[in-house]
ROBA-321452 format. One record per residue (C-alpha): residue in one letter; y, z, x. Coordinates in steps of 0.05 Angstrom, whole numbers, plus 5000, padded with zeros to 4 digits. Layout:
REM ROBA-321452
AYZX ...
***
This chain:
REM ROBA-321452
X678918562747 X686018562720 X689518902778 X690418772852 X692519302903 X699819372924 X700519652994 X705720113022 X707220123096 X703120753106 X697120453068 X697419823111 X697520243174 X691220603150 X687719933138 X689719673206 X687520313241 X680620223209 X679919533241 X674919573299 X677418973338 X683518883384 X690218873349 X692218233384 X686917883342 X690418093278 X697117863307 X694017183324 X691117103254 X697617313221 X701916853262 X697016273252 X697116373177 X704716373176 X705015753219 X700115393173 X704615563115 X710615263151 X706814623165 X704314573093 X710814763058 X715714403103 X712413773129 X719113443143 X722014013183 X721913723254 X725614313287 X723915033269 X727915643291 X723516273295 X727716903293 X723817473325 X725018213330 X722518653386 X716918983347 X710218763318 X713418293268 X716717943326 X709917893359 X707417523298 X713517073304 X711816893377 X704916673352 X708316253298 X712615923350 X706715763395 X702515483338 X708215043313 X709514793384 X702114623391 X702514243324 X708013803352 X714214123322 X720514253362 X721115013364 X726715483384 X726016243389 X731816693373 X730317393401 X734317923366 X734618463419 X733018563492 X726718253519 X725418913556 X724119253488 X718418793472 X711919153489 X704419143480 X701218563444 X708018293425 X709918243499 X703517853513 X705017353458 X712217293483 X709517113552 X704916583522 X710916273488 X714716283554 X709015923589 X709515363539 X716915303557 X719115433485 X726615523491 X729816193474 X736616043443 X742416393410 X743816243355 X738015843326 X738715163294 X733514723262 X731214433196 X728315103173 X727715813199 X722216343204 X724217063194 X720117523239 X725418053251 X722818673216 X716018803185 X712819303138 X715019893181 X722419783165 X726020253118 X733120463105 X739320063123 X739519583182 X744019773239 X750519383246 X747818903299 X741418783259 X745418683195 X749718153230 X743417793253 X740617793182 X747217533154 X747316993208 X740316783189 X742016763115 X748116353130 X744415783164 X743715403099 X736415203113 X729815423081 X727216093106 X720016333108 X719117073120 X713217363158 X709817933118 X716218183084 X723517943084 X727318323138 X731518873107 X726818993048 X723119653045 X715819433039 X713820093007 X718920112951 X722719462944 X729219812961 X734619402995 X739619883026 X743719373065 X743218663090 X736618323076 X733817623088 X733817173026 X727216803036 X724816183001 X717716393014 X714016983044 X707116983076 X704417683072 X698017933105 X691818243074 X695118433008 X701618432970 X706618972990 X710119382937 X716819122960 X714918402946 X713918522871 X718819092855 X726218942848 X730818872883 X726118682940 X722418172899 X728717762892 X728917672967 X721617452976 X721616772943 X714616502930 X709416982959 X702716782987 X697517263013 X693717093077 X686917403093 X686917653165 X680117983165 X681618693144 X677519123097 X680419323030 X683919993028 X685820472973 X692820402944 X696920842898 X700220262862 X697319632831 X699618952809 X697718752737 X695418052720 X694917712651 X687517882652 X689318572627 X689918252558 X682318222557 X682518982548 X686318932482 X681719052422 X681718462374 X680418492299 X673018462285 X668818252225 X667918982204 X675319172209 X680019312152 X687519372155 X687120102175 X681620062228 X685319472260 X691019942274 X696320282230 X703420312258 X709420702231 X716320502254 X722021002246 X728820702255 X734620302228 X741820482211 X748120122190 X749219532236 X742319622269 X737419382216 X734718822260 X731619292312 X726319612269 X724818932237 X723318632304 X719019232324 X715019202259 X713918452262 X711918492335 X706819032318 X703618582266 X703617972311 X700518402366 X694618542320 X696219172281 X692919152212 X698419492174 X705619692190 X710420142152 X717720252166 X721520892150 X728720692141 X735220952110 X734720932034 X741620622026 X739320032069 X732319952041 X733819312002 X735218962068 X728319142094 X725018962028 X727918272032 X727018162107 X719918422117 X714718082073 X708418372105 X711219062122 X711719642074 X718220042073 X719320772058 X726520952040 X728721612071 X734622062058 X740921832095 X748321942099 X752821332110 X746820912131 X743921402182 X737821832168 X738622592166 X733923182174 X732223122100 X728422492118 X723222882157 X718323032101 X718022302078 X716822082150 X711322592162 X708022382097 X708421642116 X705421812184 X699122122155 X695221462156 X698621182219 X694821152284 X701221052325 X708621172313 X714720822342 X721121232339 X728121012356 X729520262345 X736520242315 X736020952286 X743121132306 X746421662348 X748622282310 X747123022316 X742822952253 X738722412285 X737722832348 X735223412306 X730622962266 X727422652328 X726323332360 X722923572296 X718522952292 X716323002365 X714323722351 X710523592286 X707222922296 X700422962331 X699922202337 X701121742396 X708621602398 X712921062430 X720021312440 X725320782451 X732720612446 X736521132405 X730321572408 X731221622483 X738621782473 X736622362429 X731622632479 X736522652537 X737523392555 X731323582514 X725623352558 X721623962536 X720723612469 X716523092504 X713223532557 X710424002505 X706823462466 X699323412470 X698622722439 X700022102482 X707421932490 X710521302520 X717821232537 X720520522544 X727420572577 X731520072614 X735020312677 X741020592640 X736820982591 X732321272645 X738421462685 X741121852626 X734422202616 X734122402689 X741522562698 X742422002749 X746921412758 X744020762731 X745420402797 X741120912833 X735420772785 X736120022795 X736220102871 X730020542872 X726120322811 X719220542835 X721521242852 X725521302788 X719621092744 X714821582778 X719922142777 X721222022704 X713922052686 X713022692727 X719223022697 X717622882624 X710022932628 X709122252594 X708021522610 X714521172628 X715120412620 X721320212659 X723719542633 X726619012678 X724918362713 X718818742737 X716119252687 X713819902719 X708820342682 X708221042712 X704121642690 X704922372713 X702022492782 X699121802789 X701221122815 X705020562783 X702519932749 X707219342763 X707618762715 X712118172735 X710017682680 X715317362638 X721616952649 X729217012646 X729016862571 X727117592560 X734217782581 X736717772509 X738018282454 X731918512415 X726418382465 X726019132480 X724819262406 X719318732408 X716019082467 X716219742430 X712419422373 X707119132419 X706119812453 X705420152385 X700319632362 X696019722424 X696420482418 X694420432344 X688120072366 X686020652410 X688320402478 X690220922530 X697621032540 X698320752611 X693720152603 X696420012534 X703620012559 X701919552617 X698019092571 X704019072524 X708618872581 X703718312600 X703218082527 X710718052521 X711417682586 X706017172570 X708917072500 X715716942531 X712616422576 X709316082516 X715716122475 X719615792531 X715015182525 X717715072455 X724715352457 X726515362531 X728516002565 X736015872564 X736816012489 X730516402474 X731416972424 X727117582410 X723917292347 X721416702389 X717317202429 X714617522365 X712516842341 X708716712405 X704917372407 X699117172362 X697616522401 X698116912466 X693017432443 X688416912410 X686516562475 
***
């Protein structure tokens, strides 16, 4: 299987409620797993400060403290809040720690710290006193291991509305939480390990994608020809932006498409003829290096043999381009990937996309999705999961929201999260490469949502492979293109 469940707080509550044993057993297993991680990861940490809240996460922390004490470590407990607020199973574990004479101190010291302040039930912005506690913990200058989720991170969305613990590692229980893999929460989690505490699997709305999704991508077979292997048409290019459609076209070929054609401004066609050896070019009517409405007939003719169309890379931003893209979205009954300037053209005209019957995939970054939805880009970045799902619902199409974690949402359904790749992808042109991969996979008959997620995985794995040769510091988009075929040939 190429996905694993991603749990929200509500979904975890449902799983825990289905457990037929006492809750204190789960707390014991969770705390024991976290303590084992501390012993394994930090063998030289002689003194450990365990920062505990007054809720269930704090109860896990009391177990961590007890287990570390029994293992011979010097342990201090920092209780953030009144002891009178600790209740139920947490209170029982607090009393067990008291009986072992584990000191309760303020503030904590030590060679490393355990964060057990807030768990999966936390959402919103920490109160001022809690925020100060989190900032004090972050300021210790020692490694921090978080229990279940870094305090201050919304486990259900990844949102960080205020102060949040910056963990070096997180031990989460039963399954990964959404907030551990979706930014900005993922940047607070450090290395994540999942501990089994004896719960049954539950249903989740969102899923985490692994590289095994690439097994779903059709490969060229002995009976294929260049058309049955996938035929892609790329519509784009303008003065100063000829590189974008080139990268898209080359990526589509390296991702396995059998034949690729580019529709480009006629006045710039010589550039594409010289640059693209294996790609056919179709010169289209333009004005000052930007295609006009008069290019429509040539594009529609070129699309007749295509099994997928990519529109937008470097196509330019003029009223004529906007009219052309609206016309093509209406007339083309092929799967379409809309990116870059194509997304610019569609802003304010979401009905162009919603009315389409054929599969449509939008591949925006945060700023482009914000423009489509009429939001501020910072709001999209802060609530990426919500923004991706809202975008898919509003436009009636699959939305692939690019970023350190790629989110693929479809109307009315959950989100596939792909966090493969490396910082080398933060360079110009990699979005054009991704568009080409998506178009190639669509041309092979893959479904829109799975095809988009597989494309994100392919791009991420290709970036990892490219970094082995070029390093990630100076990686460029064409390095990723070069690595696509080896990535998909494994």
